[in-house]
Residue, then its C-alpha position, 0 to 999 in steps of 0.5 A: m130405406t130401399p123401396d123394396k123394404i118400404g113395400e114389405i113393411e106396407t104389405y106387412n101392415d096391410p090388414n087385407s094382405c094375405y101375407q100378414p102373419n096370423d096365428e089363426p089357422l086357415y082352411t080350404i073349402t072344396d065347393w060342390d063343383n070342385s073349385k077351391l076357396a083357399h085361405q078361409n078363416k073360421s068366420d069365412v067357413i061359417e059364412y060359407v056354410k050359412d050361405e049354402l044352407a040358406t040357398a038350399s033351404f030357399y030352393i026346397q021351400k020354393a019347390e014345396e010351395e009349388n007342390d013339386e016334391d021331385t024338385a025339392f028332393e033333387v035340391a036336397k039330394k044335390y046338397l047332400d051329395q056334396f058330402s057323400a052323405l046320401q046313399e041309395e039303399e040296396t034292397d033285396e027283393f024276394i020273388 
């Protein structure tokens, strides 16, 4: 057996190898700064979202404890901007 074949077998059997065949779909997460987190499985996606929610919640609570509503709003706005989920409403002003 050639060293190349041995290397292929070791890579195939390595549970940390990204070349290991797996039927589970993989996902790419685009972070708020447009960086990409590639090859994420379902549990990776769940952990990412949990971390993002915990971080945003921490900073909002900290600002609220300091009675800083503007900072709390900016943190919430930045979080929602990732998903284009917050849009400023247009108002019709009647004069």
